[in-house]
C-alpha positions, 0 to 999 in steps of 0.5 A: 880188839877186833874190827866188828868191835872198834866198828860197833863203838864208832857206832856208838859214838857217832849216835851219842853225837845225835842224840844221849845213849840209853843205859845200856848203849853208854855201859857199852861203850863204856866197857868198849872204851876200856877193853880199846884203852888196854888194848894201845896199852898192850900195843905199847908196851910190847913196842917197847919191850922191842925198842932197842937204843942207841948211844952215842958210844955205839952201845945198844940198851933195850928199853924194858933194860933201862927200866928195870936198871932205873935208869932215867936219864 
């Protein structure tokens, strides 16, 4: 997410603490929040896709492979 959009989201949040947002501001804030959540989720998913678990026996398992195999430890 672009810094400009994050700054706008922060600005709208600060404004909402001082007064009620207009309908336009409110819908803009919700759209920015949804975009932010989507970006955070994509970043987290990408991190997990590149994470490896090292088992006590020294074997390495990628988190993405573990998910696909259905293991639940």
